[in-house]
C-alpha positions in Angstrom: 103.9 89.6 80.6 102.1 86.5 82.0 104.5 83.8 83.4 103.5 80.3 84.0 104.7 77.2 85.5 103.4 74.4 83.7 103.7 70.7 82.6 103.0 68.9 79.2 102.6 65.2 79.0 105.1 63.4 81.0 107.5 66.3 80.9 109.1 68.1 83.8 107.9 71.4 84.9 108.9 74.3 82.9 108.4 78.0 82.8 106.8 79.9 80.1 105.2 82.9 78.8 101.5 83.2 77.8 100.6 84.9 74.9 96.8 84.8 73.7 96.2 80.9 73.7 99.7 80.2 73.4 102.5 79.3 76.2 106.0 79.9 74.8 108.6 77.6 76.6 111.5 79.9 78.1 114.1 77.0 78.2 114.0 76.7 74.5 114.5 80.4 74.2 117.8 80.0 76.3 116.2 80.8 79.7 116.4 77.5 81.8 115.4 77.0 85.4 112.1 77.4 87.4 110.3 80.4 88.4 112.2 81.2 91.5 115.3 81.0 89.4 114.0 83.3 87.0 112.8 85.7 89.8 116.5 85.7 91.5 118.0 86.5 88.0 115.7 89.4 87.6 112.7 89.6 85.3 113.6 92.0 82.3 110.5 92.0 80.3 112.0 93.6 77.3 115.0 91.2 77.2 112.6 88.1 77.5 110.1 89.4 74.9 113.3 89.8 72.4 114.0 86.3 72.3 110.6 84.8 72.4 110.4 84.3 68.8 112.9 81.4 69.1 110.8 79.5 71.7 108.7 76.5 71.2 105.1 77.4 71.0 102.5 75.3 72.8 98.5 75.9 72.8 97.6 76.3 76.2 94.8 74.0 76.2 97.3 71.3 75.8 99.4 72.2 79.2 98.6 71.9 82.8 99.3 75.0 84.8 100.7 74.8 88.1 101.0 77.1 90.8 103.2 80.1 89.5 105.6 79.6 92.0 105.8 76.0 93.4 108.5 76.6 96.1 108.0 79.9 97.9 110.0 80.4 101.1 107.5 82.2 103.4 103.8 82.3 102.6 102.3 85.3 104.4 98.7 86.6 104.9 97.2 89.6 106.2 94.0 89.3 108.2 91.2 91.9 108.5 92.4 94.1 105.6 89.0 95.2 104.2 86.3 97.3 106.2 83.3 95.3 104.9 85.2 92.0 106.0 85.8 93.4 109.6 82.2 94.6 109.9 80.9 90.9 109.0 83.6 89.5 111.2 82.3 91.6 114.2 86.0 92.4 114.8 87.3 96.0 115.7 89.4 97.7 113.0 93.0 96.8 113.6 95.5 99.5 114.6 98.4 97.5 113.3 98.6 95.1 110.4 98.0 91.5 111.3 100.0 89.0 109.7 99.9 85.2 110.1 101.9 82.2 108.4 100.5 79.7 105.8 102.7 76.8 105.6 104.4 76.3 102.1 102.9 73.2 101.8 99.5 74.5 101.4 100.5 76.2 97.7 98.2 74.5 95.1 97.7 74.8 91.3 95.1 77.3 89.8 92.7 74.5 88.8 93.7 71.8 91.3 91.4 70.0 93.6 90.9 71.7 97.2 90.8 68.8 100.0 87.7 68.7 102.2 89.7 67.8 105.5 88.6 64.5 106.9 88.7 66.3 110.4 86.6 69.2 109.6 83.4 70.2 107.5 83.9 74.1 108.1 85.8 74.7 104.8 85.7 78.4 103.8 87.1 80.4 100.8 88.7 84.0 100.7 89.4 85.7 97.5 92.7 87.4 97.6 95.2 89.6 95.6 98.6 88.1 96.3 102.0 89.4 95.3 105.4 87.8 95.0 108.8 89.2 96.1 111.4 89.7 93.4 114.2 91.3 95.3 115.7 90.1 98.7 114.8 93.2 100.7 115.1 94.9 104.1 113.8 98.3 105.6 112.2 99.3 102.5 110.3 102.5 102.4 106.6 102.6 101.1 107.7 104.6 98.1 110.1 102.2 97.1 108.2 99.2 97.8 107.4 98.9 94.2 110.8 98.0 93.3 110.6 94.6 95.3 107.6 93.2 93.6 107.9 90.7 90.8 104.5 90.2 90.1 100.8 89.4 91.2 98.4 86.6 90.9 95.0 85.6 92.3 94.7 83.6 95.3 92.6 81.8 97.6 93.2 81.8 101.4 91.3 78.6 101.9 90.4 78.3 105.8 89.4 75.6 107.9 87.3 77.8 110.3 87.3 75.7 113.6 90.9 74.8 113.3 91.7 78.6 112.5 89.7 79.8 115.7 91.3 77.2 118.0 94.6 79.3 118.1 95.4 83.0 118.0 97.8 82.6 115.4 95.4 81.0 112.7 98.3 79.1 111.4 97.1 75.5 111.2 93.7 76.4 110.1 95.1 78.3 107.1 97.7 75.8 106.2 95.8 72.6 105.4 97.7 70.8 102.3 96.1 72.3 98.9 94.7 75.3 100.7 96.6 77.9 99.0 95.7 77.8 95.3 97.4 80.5 93.2 97.7 81.7 89.8 96.9 81.1 87.0 99.9 83.2 86.0 102.4 85.8 87.5 101.5 89.0 85.9 104.4 91.5 85.8 103.9 94.9 87.3 104.3 96.7 84.0 101.0 94.7 82.8 99.0 95.2 86.1 99.5 99.1 86.6 98.0 100.3 89.8 97.4 97.2 92.1 95.3 99.0 94.2 92.4 99.4 91.9 91.5 95.9 90.6 88.0 94.2 91.0 88.0 91.1 92.8 85.3 88.6 93.0 84.5 84.9 94.3 82.1 82.8 93.1 80.9 79.4 94.3 79.0 77.2 91.9 78.6 80.2 89.8 76.8 82.1 92.6 78.5 85.4 93.4 79.7 85.5 97.3 82.5 88.3 97.2 82.8 91.4 94.9 84.9 94.2 95.7 87.9 96.3 94.8 91.7 96.4 95.9 91.0 100.1 96.3 89.4 99.2 99.8 92.5 97.6 101.0 93.4 99.0 104.5 96.9 98.4 104.4 97.9 98.2 100.8 100.8 96.0 99.1 103.3 98.9 99.5 102.3 99.4 103.2 102.7 95.6 103.9 106.2 95.5 102.4 107.4 98.5 104.4 105.8 96.9 107.7 107.1 93.7 107.3 110.6 94.5 106.2 111.0 96.7 109.2 110.8 93.4 111.2 112.6 90.7 109.0 114.2 90.2 105.5 111.7 89.4 102.6 113.3 86.7 100.2 112.9 86.2 96.5 110.0 84.0 95.9 107.9 85.1 99.2 104.3 85.3 98.6 101.9 87.8 100.4 98.3 87.1 100.5 96.6 90.4 100.8 93.4 89.9 102.5 89.8 89.1 101.8 86.7 91.5 101.5 83.2 90.6 102.6 81.1 87.7 102.0 83.0 84.8 103.2 81.0 81.7 104.2 81.3 81.6 107.7 79.7 85.2 108.0 76.5 84.2 106.3 73.3 83.6 108.1 73.3 80.6 108.4 76.9 80.0 107.7 77.6 78.4 104.3 80.6 76.2 104.0 82.1 74.7 100.9 80.9 70.7 100.2 82.3 68.0 98.1 81.9 68.8 94.6 81.6 72.7 95.2 83.5 74.9 92.6 85.0 77.9 93.8 86.5 80.7 91.3 88.5 83.7 92.3 88.7 86.3 89.6 90.7 89.7 89.8 90.8 92.4 86.8 93.9 91.9 84.7 95.2 88.7 86.6 92.6 86.3 85.2 90.9 83.6 87.6 91.8 80.4 89.4 89.0 77.7 89.9 89.3 74.9 92.1 87.0 71.9 93.1 86.5 70.4 96.6 87.3 66.8 96.9 87.1 64.8 99.7 90.5 64.2 101.5 91.7 60.5 101.3 93.6 59.7 104.3 97.0 58.1 103.5 100.0 57.8 106.1 102.9 59.1 104.6 106.4 58.4 106.4 109.5 59.2 104.6 
């Protein structure tokens, strides 16, 4: 099942199911609330499918898709999780999982613009598999980790490289507003099958920059959940970015950073694609 958060005309955000070129509004099927509410209630694919014939149907071309989950709690990303990316980075293979925070304000829609910050021109892309937590969990053994995953989607761990490398935590350089586009929909595990055998690609202006498969993850999705929940509770709606393969702009010779007008696409097998245009940030002071 493909679940989306969308808007149509001037109406509030809604949650729907994508079937082909149609979006079926879940509130019209008697399932109200946003995506996190749906996750907290538990996604029962069979139960949802049984009421879809009652729902309002909209052409997908007439709706605007937002981030599948617009209000995640924690947004966590793992670094150095593909061998070829470690090699191009000149780093050593980590003995332990290397995690950092992306602030939730970075979350962005699947087709919305990415800001080229006023304070940097070192803007880079990172195609990543993302997952969202569907059950509050702690001390989850690897063999049960699949039970707490609500679904998967594409992500771009957009990175401001000079700000990223100023501090060991990476946090600020990975958290600029708009620098976490995800989507285009949340695909439930029953439709994905094995998340560790999915082709992943990134294209900039149609030129392929990254091409790999999630089979090459050093620490996979289940390893991640086991590891993180040894330390702290994962909550419903938390989002994990699972790392990027080789081909990032900063590692090219010479480095190739994204510029205003560039279009970056992240595509993952079975999950669709997100595509974002780089636009110059307009500085506006916001207080209150």
